[in-house]
MARROSE-159556 format. One line per 10 residues: their letters; for each residue x negated, y, z negated of C-alpha. Coordinates in Angstrom, 2 decimals, padded with zeros to 5 digits. Last residue first. Example, Ala and Ser with C-alpha at 12.3 -4.5 7.8 and 13.67 -1.06 7.14 Angstrom:
<sites>
sa = -013.67 -001.06 -007.14; -012.30 -004.50 -007.80 $
</sites>
This chain:
<sites>
deypreevsv = 174.38 061.56 073.91; 175.58 064.97 073.70; 179.05 066.18 072.67; 179.45 070.06 073.72; 178.29 072.70 070.71; 180.28 075.00 068.41; 178.22 075.12 065.09; 179.84 075.06 061.97; 178.06 075.72 058.63; 177.89 074.29 054.85 $
dlfdgyeelm = 175.17 074.77 052.29; 174.72 073.10 048.96; 172.68 073.37 045.90; 173.06 076.80 045.00; 176.65 076.60 046.38; 177.63 073.78 044.02; 180.68 075.24 042.11; 182.19 077.43 044.79; 180.64 075.30 047.68; 182.88 072.51 046.58 $
dslqcyygmm = 185.67 073.85 048.33; 183.57 074.02 051.66; 182.59 070.48 051.26; 185.92 069.18 050.85; 187.28 071.44 054.04; 184.38 069.82 056.04; 185.19 066.32 054.79; 188.85 067.03 056.00; 187.79 068.40 059.37; 185.94 065.26 059.94 $
igsvayrkyd = 189.05 063.14 058.88; 191.15 065.23 061.32; 188.94 064.90 063.90; 189.20 061.19 064.00; 193.03 060.93 062.86; 193.79 063.41 065.86; 191.84 061.58 068.36; 193.44 058.32 067.29; 197.06 059.84 067.63; 196.20 061.43 070.91 $
dsefeplaak = 195.00 058.15 072.58; 192.78 059.27 075.79; 189.68 059.48 074.14; 186.38 060.34 075.47; 187.24 063.78 077.27; 189.81 064.20 074.50; 187.29 064.44 071.82; 187.69 063.03 068.43; 187.05 059.37 069.77; 183.36 060.56 070.51 $
arvrirtddd = 182.51 060.20 066.90; 179.00 061.71 065.75; 176.99 061.32 062.44; 173.50 062.61 062.10; 172.06 061.60 058.26; 168.57 063.29 057.46; 166.71 062.72 054.23; 163.26 063.06 055.87; 161.90 059.63 055.07; 165.27 058.32 054.74 $
eidydvssay = 166.64 058.63 058.55; 170.03 057.85 058.97; 171.30 057.89 062.40; 175.19 057.78 063.28; 177.32 057.06 066.38; 180.68 056.11 065.28; 182.75 053.77 067.38; 186.25 053.76 066.73; 188.73 051.02 065.41; 190.54 053.76 063.16 $
aveitnilfm = 191.02 052.14 060.02; 187.52 050.18 060.61; 185.16 052.49 062.49; 186.48 055.62 061.57; 187.45 054.67 057.82; 183.65 053.31 057.61; 182.01 056.37 058.74; 184.16 058.81 056.72; 183.49 056.53 053.61; 179.97 056.32 054.09 $
tmssiaacli = 179.77 060.39 054.27; 182.06 060.76 051.28; 179.68 058.61 049.47; 176.60 060.22 050.19; 178.16 063.61 049.48; 179.17 062.35 045.96; 175.84 060.63 045.36; 174.16 063.76 046.11; 176.33 065.85 043.89; 175.88 063.12 041.14 $
ddgaegygth = 172.14 063.21 041.18; 170.82 060.59 038.57; 168.81 058.37 041.13; 166.68 061.25 041.76; 167.05 063.77 039.17; 169.89 066.31 039.31; 171.01 069.14 041.25; 168.23 069.04 043.79; 170.65 068.83 046.77; 168.23 066.65 048.58 $
gqeefgyfvg = 167.73 067.40 052.30; 169.76 067.28 055.64; 173.11 066.46 056.58; 174.33 066.49 060.16; 177.77 066.60 061.43; 180.35 065.22 063.79; 183.66 065.56 065.91; 185.24 068.67 064.69; 187.63 070.14 067.51; 187.38 073.91 068.25 $
gsrffviktm = 186.77 073.39 071.98; 183.64 071.24 070.97; 182.77 071.34 067.05; 179.62 069.99 065.24; 179.33 070.30 061.41; 175.99 071.47 059.67; 175.34 070.18 056.12; 172.34 071.69 054.54; 171.65 069.75 051.05; 169.30 072.22 048.87 $
</sites>
């Protein structure tokens, strides 16, 4: 099962951590794992390239953990309202997409939200 915990501060989505393999299919043929990986990289690339903001992320292949955080989503780090809303909005969109996927893939996917301040 893949567990994804989203991070919010003051109700604003700014990051997430994914851990584990979905187990939906064999390694290399797991379409659910491929979809999650693709959406994660889309989010990172969009924030970095389209929104010209840095994203802190760590990918640990040995224990299948990905941690993604974007300071630009939070008002204490980003003064540009449009950029802030765009970055937090794409994070929230990812959360909504994964939440929708729970209906069909709930045995292979766990999605939750934690309210916590940003930590370097």
